[in-house]
Residue, then its C-alpha position, 0 to 999 in steps of 0.5 A: m191246530t196240533d203242533p208236533i214236537l220236533s225231535g232230533r240230533a244237533f249238528a253245530f255250525g258257527d256264525d255267518i253260514s252263508t247261502d254259499h255254504i248252504a248251496p255251493g255255487r260249484f253246484f249251480h248247474l244242479r239248480s233244476n235238480l233239487p234232490e241232487l243239490a240237496k245231496h250237497v247241502l252245507e258241504d262247504a261248511r262241513t263236507d260230511f253233513a248231508g251223509e251223516l244227517s238223519p230225517g229230523d235232525f237240527v242244524v244249530a248255528g250261531k249269528n247271521f244264518g243264511l247271509g248272502s244272496s237270496r237264493e230260495h234254493a238254500p232253505r229248500i235244500i235244507r228241508m229236502a235233505g231232511v233237516g227238521a228245523v234250523l236253530a240260530q242266534s240270528f238269521a238273515r232276514i230274506f233267508f228266514r222268510n224264504a225258509i218259512n215260505v218253503g216250509l222249513p221251520v226256523v227258530m231264533v234262540d240262544t244256541t250257545g249251550i247246545q252241543e254237537g250230537d245233543r238230543i234236542e226237541v223243539d215246540l214251535a207253539a210253546g216257544v221251547v227248545r229242550d236240550v234232552t242230553r244236557g237237561f236244560e230248556l231255552t225259550f223263544p217268541a213262539l212263531p205266530e200261528v199263521m207261520r206255524k200253519i204255513l209250515e204245517d202245510g209244507g210252505l206258502v204255495d201249498h198253504i194257499k193251494r189248500h186254503g185259497t189264501i193266507a189262512v189262520 
């Protein structure tokens, strides 16, 4: 398996970004129209986020990203909006698992040195984040191969369709 190096700009968020920030409740009626809901991703944390995002860019956050209700829509619309990965100091457990299951890479790493607009690269297999703008590297425990394979296949459902089981 060849793991790509993810590359994009950093969009900085703080601590305690909840699933309500990610998928605002006032758009609940769009839950059956995920492409439309994705246009409002993280709108309650940063009103202009979806409009500024380019495919492959990163959400970079502090502690406890994805807390709150266990809506699978939250990581799914982040991925649908074009985010390459979410980097945070810590994640709500259910959000982390839902993210992998829908094919959204999530990396737990000390994000304090990464600033808004920095160009960064993420190597999931090596467990390395490179801040190209500021010239430093951060390490994190590399995602297990099975998780990387699920991500590569586009999420758990597509992975099982392709392999008939959870394959390594």
